[in-house]
N, C-alpha and C positions, 0 to 999 in steps of 0.2 A: 292486503295491505300496501299503500302506495311504494312503487320501485324507490323512487326517493329516498322515502322515508326508512324504508328497509334497509339501505346504500350510506344512511347519513347514522343508524343506529349500529352496523358494520362497523365507522371510523370510529364511533364516540368510542364504544368497546377496544378499538384495535388498538388506540392510544392511550386509553385509560388504564390499560396495563403497561405504559410504559411511565406514566403520568406517578405511579402508585409508589415510584423509589428512585428516578431519576436525578432528581435534586436533592433527594435526603439521605439516599444513600452512605453518603461521604460523610455525615454527623453519625450513623450507624456503627460505620465500622471504626471511625473513631474512636465512637465510643465501648467498645471490645477491645483496643489495644491493637491495632491495627492500622491504624490511621495515613500511618508509614508506604504503603499499598496502596491507598484507592486510584489514585493512576492508572495501575495494573487492571482494576473492576472497569475503569471507564475505555483504557487502550483495549480490551477486548473487545469490546461492541465494534470498533473502528475496523479492530484485525477480523473480525470474523463476516465483516460487510463486506472484505474484499473480494470474496470468493463464493460466502452459502447464498447471499441469494441469488447471483448466475446458477449456483449447480439446481440449487430448487426452481430457480426458470424453466430450466434444461428436465427437469421432472414434469412440469404443471404443460409444459409446451406438449412432452409426445406419451405422458403415461400417466396421472391420475391431475384429472379435473383440478381447475385453481382453487376451487372455493373448499374442495375435498381436502387437498392438501394445507390451506391455509388454516382450517379445524384441525388437521393431524401437529401441523407445528406448535399450534398453542397447547392442545393437548401435552405435548411431550414438553414445553415451556413452562406450564404452567406447573407439571406434576414436580421438575426440578427447580421452583420458584417453592414449591411447598417443602422440599426437602432443601434447601438453601436455610429457609425458618425453621425446621425442625432440628435442621443440626444448631443453627445459633441459637437455640431457647438451652438446648440440651446443652451446650460447650460454654455458655455466660461470656463472661471473658476470659476463658479461656481457651478460646474457637483457635483452631489451627489454620491457617491462610489456605494449604491447600487442599484444606478437604472445602471448605464454604468457598475459594476461589472456583474450584471442579465445579463443584454442584451449580454455581452460579453462572459457568460461563456454559456450562451443554445449555443452559436456559436462553442463554444471551442469543445463542448458538442459532435456537431454533426458532429466535424470537425476531433477529435482523430479517430475517427474508420474508417475513410475514409482510413489513411495510409494502415491499414491492409484490406480494401476493394480492394484499385487500386493493390495490389501484389497480390489478391486470382483474379481479374480479367486478373492478365497479366499470370498467369500462368496456368489457363483454358484455356486462349487463344493459347496460345503457345504449349500445351500439345494436345490439342486439335488439333491444326494444326502440331502434332509429330516431335515438334525440343525440343531439351534438354533445359528443364529451367536452369539446373547447368551453362551452356555455354553460353546463349542467354540472360536470361536475366538481369545482371550487365551491359552489355552497354547500355540496357535500361534506367534502374534507373538512368545512371547515368546523363542523359538527366532532373533526377528529382532535382538536386543537381545543376545543369545549371538554372532551373526556378528559383529555390529559390536563387542563386546569380542573378540572371537580375533583378527580382524584388527588392532585397533590392536596385540597384543599380537604379533604377527606382524611387523607393521613394527619397530617397539623392538627386539623381540631378532633381525631380520636388519640392524640398522644403518640402515635407511632413516627415521628420522625428520629426518635432514638436508639430504637428498637426493631427484634424481627417482622415484626405485624406488618412494615411495611410489605412484607415480601407474600407475604398470607392474602394483602387483598391485591396484588399483580395476579397470584396462581388462580385464585378464586373469579377474577375477572378474564383470565386466559380460559377455566372451564366453561366458563357461560358463553366466550364468542364459541368455543369448540361446540359446545351443542348448538348453538345460534346458525353457522355455518352450514348448517343440515335444511333449513329453509330458504339459502341463498340460493339464486338462480345457476342455474346449468351453467358451467365453462366447459367449452369444449377442448378437446386436445385435439394434437394434430394426428389425422390419418394418414399416413403411408405421405406420398408428394414429394415435394422436396424437402431433401432434411438438410440442416445447416451443417456443418462442418461444426467440431469442435471449439477451433476458434474462434469461430462467428458465434457460435452462442454462445463465450465466456466474453465476450466482446473485444477481443485479445485485439481485433483487426483496427478497434481504432486508434493503436500505438502506433501508428502509420501516421498518426497528425503530427508527430512528432519528428518527420519530415522537414514542416511548414516552421521555418522561425515565431513565427508569430503566433502558430499555436502552442510551439513548444514553450515560448516564453510564459503565456495564458496557465496552459497547465502546473510549470513552475508556479508561479505566484497562486496560482490555486489550492497549491498544498502549503507553501507557505502561508495563505490565512486559514486556511484547514485547520491550522495548528492553533488561532487562537479558539474555533470554534464550540469544545467541550470545558473548556477551562473553568467558568463561572458555575455552569451544571454540576461539575466534579466539584468545586471547592468552595461555593459562594457560600452554601450551609454550614459547612463547620467553619470558616471563618464567622459568620452570624453569631451563630452558638460561643465562639469564644468570646463575646464580649462576652458572659456569664460569668466571668471572672474579676471584672472588675462592677463592685458594688452597685454603681451610680446607672450602671446600664441593665442591671442580670433583669428587671423585671422589666423593659422594653419590649413594645411590640414585635419588634424586628426580630429580638433573642428568641422568643418566647414563641410568634408564629411565622419563621424564616420564610416557610414555604408560600404561604398567604402574600409576603413579600414580593418573594422573589415569581409568583406566577404573575405580577407585573408584567413581567419580560415578556408571557404567552400572550396576554393580554394584548400588549405592545405590536404582536409578531401579527396578530391575526388582521391588526388596525394597519396596518404599515403598506401590509401588501397592496391596498387599495392606491396608494401614492405612489407606485411605482409607474403607472401608466403616463402618467402629471412628467413624474422626473424622466421618464426615461424617452420622452418626446420634445423636452425643452434642454435636457443635460447630455446626452446620448449618453450611450455603454460607458463609454469610460469613465466619464462622470461618476456616472453614478456608483459604478463600484469603487472607485476612490471616496466618494460620500461615506462608503460603506466602509471601508479600510480607516480610515480618520474616526467613523464611529466606534469602530472595537478601542480607538486609542481613548476614546473619551469613556467607554465601558467601563475600562478596568483603572483608570486615572481615577474615575467619581469614585470607585469601591474604597481606594485609596484613600482619599480622601474624607471620608463619611464615616459618620457613627449612629447608632441606634439612637438615639437619643435628637431634640430637638433645639438647633435648626439642622444638627448632622444627616440625619433620615431623611431628608429633603434630596441629597446630593444621592441618596443610594435609591429614592425612587425615581431620579431623574435618571441615573446609571437604568433601572429597567423599563423607563421609556425609549430608550435611545436603541438600545438590546432589539428591538423591532425595526429598527433600520439597520444596524452590523448585520445582523442576519440576514430578512429580506434582502434588502437590495444586493447582496453578492450574490445568493444564492440562487437567485429570479432572474437576475442581469446577464449575470454569469453564462446559466442555461440559455438564454435568449440567445445570449453574444457564440455560444456552441452549436445552436441549431443554425443562425445564420452563415457560419463561416464556414461549417461543412455541407460537403455532397450531402442528395440523399439518401443512398445508400449505408451510409456511415451516422448517422445524427442516432439511432438509436443507440448506438455502442459509444459512441462519443459523449452523450449523456450518462452511459454507464460510467464513462472514464474521468469524467468531471465531478463524479460523483466520489469516485474512488480516491480521486485526488484530495479533495475535502475532507470527508466524512471517512474515509477508511485511512488513506495513508497520514495524511497530515492532522485529524484530530488524533490519529493513535500516537504519532509522535511528538503532539503539543501536551495529552495530558500526563506521560511522563516525564518531559522535559518540566513539567509544572510542578509536578510530582520531586523534584530532585531540589526544585529551588526553594520550595515550601519545605522539606525537608531539610534545607541549609538556616532555613530564616526561623522557625519554630520546633515546638518540641509538645509532645504531652501531658496534660498535668491531671492530677485530679484534683474536683471538685465534686464533694459530697457524693453521691451514687456514679457521678459521671464523671469522664474525661473528656477534657478538652484540649484542642491543639493550638495552644495560643505560641506568643512570638513576636517577632516583627511580620507581621502581615502586609502592613503599608509597602515594604519593599517589596514585596513580591509584586504586589499588584503593582509598583510602577517599573517594575521589570518588564512584565508585561504588554503595560502602556506604551514603556520606549520599543519593545520589541515591535509590537504593529506599527508602531511610529517609523521604522525605518524600514518595514517591509513596504508601506506606503508610500514613502519617496522613492525608493527604487523603483515602485510602479511608475509613479510619475516619467522618471527616467529612462526605462526601457519601455516599456510597452509603449508602441505607437501605433494602433491598429488605422488602418483605413476608413477615411470617416466617409458612412455611405452617402 
């Protein structure tokens, strides 16, 4: 089989594992009576992202080939996803938070490092084949987003959004990927030679960049914007589901098929990547990052203004389209800024620090803070066989929009990089 096709299938499966539950898990947790703890489940992804990818990277560099470690991580992640689903099925609405959270956390702890390991496998295989990773990897990576969207749709259409079968779906795909890794090209491990210190291996030397005022300001704002990253992944589905309490919206498409509606965000994310070269060339890094920040204001504000009926649903659709700008423009332009602003010896660890500040520290703080706000303005209420989180969702979305607006204004006033 063609190498690019093999790597595209690897990426497809890698992100299909995540798409099965990432956007619908909040609805299930609310349905079993622990909706007030959704933020902890999502913040765990950020927490383990702070240290697990670096630790697994060291193992892959020194002892276990990356493609084999990728498979082993998916085996453990998949088995604990099955464990999470089995406990959820047996306990039903009497599920105890510590047990289901513990099972889920182990699974996520082994899944999150595979995002970096899958990239390592692809880069290694492409380089060994004499291909250009800059040119050949992006089309391969697109299949990851396709996999993510397809499992979102599968879980939606099979009626798994409100039950534990979304975890079963994720576990099945993880085991398939575990088996598939035995067919992937072998990656080499380091045989002696220069060994990195633990500080270098964990990327901690990049923290010296905080000595530079410009970089310190940038990383602080990266964390502040990272607060916004997981809020809609965590709470958009329970929010849309809450409209089921209103008779005029109960049968609306956006309520019954929230995952499909939310998946427009991922479609937009894929398309907006193509716009970045034009915007970077014509508007510069700071302005592109500003566009992203104010896109988050619209993302949240439109959630607050919309509803699943017509024409209110058009505001939701517009919010999904804007997500691509909000997510891509900051993540990619921020990554480019880091690349251009750091010396070659620190670039890799600086990229790791950027991800840590946004997807690690920022996203973890953001989901926990968002949960506290939502708990203050909403409450669980039983409707038939389902438990919905109802209340003043509009105020929550406007608070999130206001936060993003303040961060954007402060960024304009404080961050002043030299023009290239």
